[in-house]
N, C-alpha and C positions, 0 to 999 in steps of 0.2 A: 307411334301414332303422331300425326302432324297437328291436327286440331279437331275440335268438337263443336258442332252446331247445336244449340239448345233452344232454338225458337219454336220447334215443332212438338208434336205430342210426345214423341220419344226422341232421344238424342241421335244425332248423326255423327259417327266417329269416322274420321277420314285419314287415310294414309297417303294423301296427296295434298299439294299446296296450290294447285291450279285446276279448276274444274270448269268445263263448259257450262253455260247457263242451262241448256236443255237437260243435261245430266243432273245438275243440282236440283232443278225443279222436280225431276222424277224421283230423286232421293227424298225430297220433302213430301212428295205424294205418298210414297210407301211408308214414311215415318208417321204419317197421319192416318194410316189405315186403322179401322176399328180393331182388327185382330192382330196388329203388329205388337211385338213384345220385346222388352229389353232395350235394344237400340238397333240402328242400321249401321252396318260397317261398309265403307267404300275402300276398295283396294287401289293401289297406285296406278293401275292400268284403266281406271274407270272412265267410261265415255257413254254417250247417250245410246240407249237401246230402244226397244219397243215396250212401253209400259214401265219397265224397271231398268235402271242403268246397268250396262254390262260392267262387270267388276264390282257388283253389289252383292251383299249378303244380308238376308232378311230372315228373322225368326217370326213365326206366327203361331197363335194358339188355335188348335182345332180346325184349321182350314189349310188348303193348299191352293196356290195361285198359279195356274198354267203359264201365264206370261212372265212369272218370276223365275220360271225354269227356262222358257224359250222354246223355239221351234226345232232346234237341233239337239234334241234330248240325248244326253249321254256323250255329247261331243267331248273329246279329250285327247290325251297324249299317251304314247308309249315309247319307251326307249330301250335299246339293247346294246350292250357293250360287246365288241368283237375282240378277238385275240390279235388282230392286225394292228401294227403300229405305223405302217406306211402303206400308201397306195399311189401308184404313179398316175399322172394325168391321163394317160392313155387308158389305163384300167378303170379309172373313175368314169371317164366318158362312156366306156363300154358298159359299165354297171348301170349308169343312168339311162342309156339307150334301151337296155334290156328291161329295166323296170317300167319304163314308159310303154314298152311293147306288151308287157305282161299284165299291167294293172290299169284298168279303165279309169280315166279321169274326167272331170267336168260332168256333163250330163250322160256320158256313156255308161253302160252297164255290161255285164258279162253276156255273151251270146247264148250261153246255156246256164241253167240254174246250178247253184252250188249244192253240194251234198247236204241234205237236210240234217245230218248228224252234226254239222258245223253250226246250225242254228240253235239258239237257246231253247230250252224245254218249255212247254206250256205250263201256266200256273193259274188255272181258274179261268173265269169268264173274261175274255179280252176281245170285244167285237171288232175293234179297228185292226188289231194285229191279225185276227182271223181273216178279215177282208183283204188285207195287204200282204199276207204271208207269202203267197206265190211270187209276187213282184219282188219282195224283199230277198228272195233266194237268188235273184239275178243281181241284186245290189250289194250283197255281202262281199267284202273284199274289194270294193271300189272306192276311189279317193274322194270323189265329189269336187266341188270348186271352191271359190272364195279364198279364204286363208288356209285351207287344208294343204298339207304338204308331206312329202317324204324327203328326208334330208340325211346326208352322210356328213359326219362331223369328226373333228379331231379333239379328243378330250385332254384336259390338263393332266389327266392321269397317264397320258402317253398312248392311249388306245383310240382306235376308230370306233365311233358309235353310229347306230342307225336310229332315227327318230321318225315317228309317224303321228300326224295330227289329222284326225277325221272324226266323223260323227255317225248319226243313225240314218243318214240319207233321207229319202222321202218317207220312210216309215215313221220317223220321229216327227216330221212335219204334219203328217196326217193325224197322228195322235194328238199333237199340240193343238191343231186347228179344231178338231172334233170337240175336245174338252173345253177349249176356250168358248166355243159357241154355247155349250152346256152351262158354263159358268156365267155367261152374260145373262142367260134366262133366269138362273137362280138369283143372281145379284139384283135383278129387277123386282124380285118378289119379296125381298127382305125389308125390314123396317128401314126407313130413310136414314136413321142415325148409323146404321150398320153397313150401308151401301158403300161400295168402292167406286173409284173412277172406272169407266167401262173396260179400259185396257188391263185393269188390275182385278177383274172379277174373279171370285173365289169359288171353290168347291168345299163344302163341309166334309171333314174327314169321315164322319160317321154316316154319310149318305152313300147311296149306291153309286152315284157318279164319282164321288171322291175316292171311294175304295177301288173302283174299277180304274180310274185314272192312275192311282198309285201303282196298281199292278201293271198297267200298260206302260207307264213311265219306266218302271224297273225292267221290263222286257226290252225296251228301247236302249236302256243303259247297257244291258248284257249284249244286245245285238251290236251296238257300236263297238264294244270291246272285242267281240268275236270278229268283227270286220277289221279292226286294227290288227288283231292277232294274225288274221289271214294274210294281210298285206305285209306284215313284218316277216312272216314265214317265207313269202315270195321274195322279198327284198334280201333277206339273209341267205336264201338259197342262191340267188343271182350273184350276190357278193362273193359267196364261197366259190362258186363256179368260175367266175371271171378273175378271181385272184389266185387261182391255182389249187383250191381246195385246202383241206386240213385247217379250217378256221373253227375256232371254238367260240361259243357265245355265253354270256353271263349277265347278271344284274338286270334282268328284265323288270321294268317299272311301268305301271299303268295307272293313270289317274284321270278321272272325268272332271268336267267343269261346268256342266249344265244339268242340274238335278235338284231334287228336294229329298230330304231324309229326316226321319224322326231322330232327334238327339236331345241330350240333356245339357243345359247350360244355365248357370246361375240358379240352380235348384228348380228350374222349370223344364218340363218336357215340351219341346218346340219342334215345329216343322222348319228346318233350316233350308232356305232356298239359296243356292249358289248359282248365280247366273254370270258366267265368265269369271268364276273364282274356284279355287281348288281347296280341298281339305289339307290342313297343315298341322295335324295333331303331333304331339311331342314324339320325336323319333321317326315320324312318318316320312318316307322318301317321296319326293315329288318332282315335277318337271315344270320349269318356267321357260318357254321358248322366246327367243327374240324375233325380230322381223327378218325378212329375207336379207341375208348378208351380215347380220349381227350375231353376237354370241347367244347361246342358250345355256340353261343352268339345270343341273341336277341339285335338288335342295333337300334339306332335312328340316322338318317342321319343328317349331319351338313350342307349339301348343298354347299360343297366346289367347287367353279367354276373351280379350276385348275385340278380337276379330272373329269370334266364334270358331277359333282354331282354323283359320282360313288364310289364304294368301292369293296373290294375283295369278291369273292364268296365262299371262304373257306381257307384252309391252303395252298394248292398248293403242287404239287409233288416235291420231291427231287430225286426220282429214277423212272425210267421207270418200267413198270410192269414186264417185263422179268428180268431186273436188280435186282429188289427187290426179285424175286423168287430165283435168283442165290445167292445173297449176304446175305440175312437176315437169322437168325437162328430161325427155327420154334419153338423149345422148349423154347427159351428165349422169343419170342414174345407172345406165349401162356401163359407162366407163369406170364409175366408182366400184362396181362389182368386178369388172374385168381386172382392174388394178390389184384387187385382193386375190385374184386367181380363182375366184369362185365360179363354178359352173352353175349358172342361174337361169331364171325363166323370164327375164325382162327383154322382150323382143319388140313389142308394139306398144303404141300409145295406151291401148286398153289394159296392158299389163301393169301400168303405173299404180293401179289401186293397191298392188302388193309390193310396191317399192319401199325401201327402208324409211324414206322421208315421210311416208304416210303414217308412220308409227312413232310412238314415244321412244326416247332413248332408254334401252333396256337396262343399261348400267345404272342410270339414275333411278329407275323403277326398283331395282334390287336394293339400292341404298335406302330408299324410303320404306322398305319393308324388312329391314335388317332385324327388327324385333319380332318378325313373324316366321322367318326361315333363316337358316344358315346355309351358305353355299358349300356343296360337297364337291362338285366337278363343274368346271367351265368347259363348254363345248363350242369350238370354233367351226363355222360352216365350211364345207368343202364343195358340196354339190347338192342341188335341190331339184325336186320334181314338184311342180305346182299344178293345182287343179285349174 
């Protein structure tokens, strides 16, 4: 831990030494919530989000806050080690081309619905999931846009890995928006001393709205995992075929970074909200990806109680998307990746929002959270598909 702020209702414990004013104000806002408990933990990739900073961890008593989870519910990472130790440039290019052909990216969906057996099972009353279910069957196994990616990497263990970063697509957003509106109405009805800022409106856990949100949120987490698994199956099949077959796969790891979960910390039963943060319990394997062109890491959690047993979910942005497109030099960013021999996705000015310079230095991020995780495997990028 780098420092602690003690000026608010509960402390703010920070694993970073430099934070943008907007993110700091959001951290203070959540630290002063009526239902906030223990302390707020800010991971080293922390930056401003909507309502709650991304890279923040918040514990609450008896309530859940939809915007402290975010709109891409269940967004996360999965990684898979192959038995391959080398792959030629020609084969890498063929693999990336076939993945792009097989997996819809951006706003595109599958032209036909996926088998319903790939979808999570129903778990009680879920009005938004029921409404959006048919559409979601076309979105399962699609990458989406923004910072989502599929990447081939060379591990420090000598093997080639596949990594997928994706979320719950429009299903998660529909659930998030629906219950945020419900939370705003509830927030307006409670006593003034218990009200939250509008963006941090809450749902009581023992209310019908709170119970249904938790069910629908859990469904979105499972849907996001099923979607990542589907893309991983496609990518591994493509890699096996393009490399000549006889490829074995092992060490599958999956971890989410936008969710809320009932946990016990410091003798209290709390709703732990991780928004752009991942679980890092003692011995738990995790994934901390870098930006396009930088290292990613397979980690092992240290179970640090001060972070609510959490760590960062990546490098974290230092520039907004539009800012990066305005400020960064396209030629320089392309040449930097070309010199490293990486098959990348920086072609046009609008792609600069996902350039390495738009993100924090991942190696520095890892050093700042050395008390949260230990590094198991370093993964160097070879080729990437971006949304």
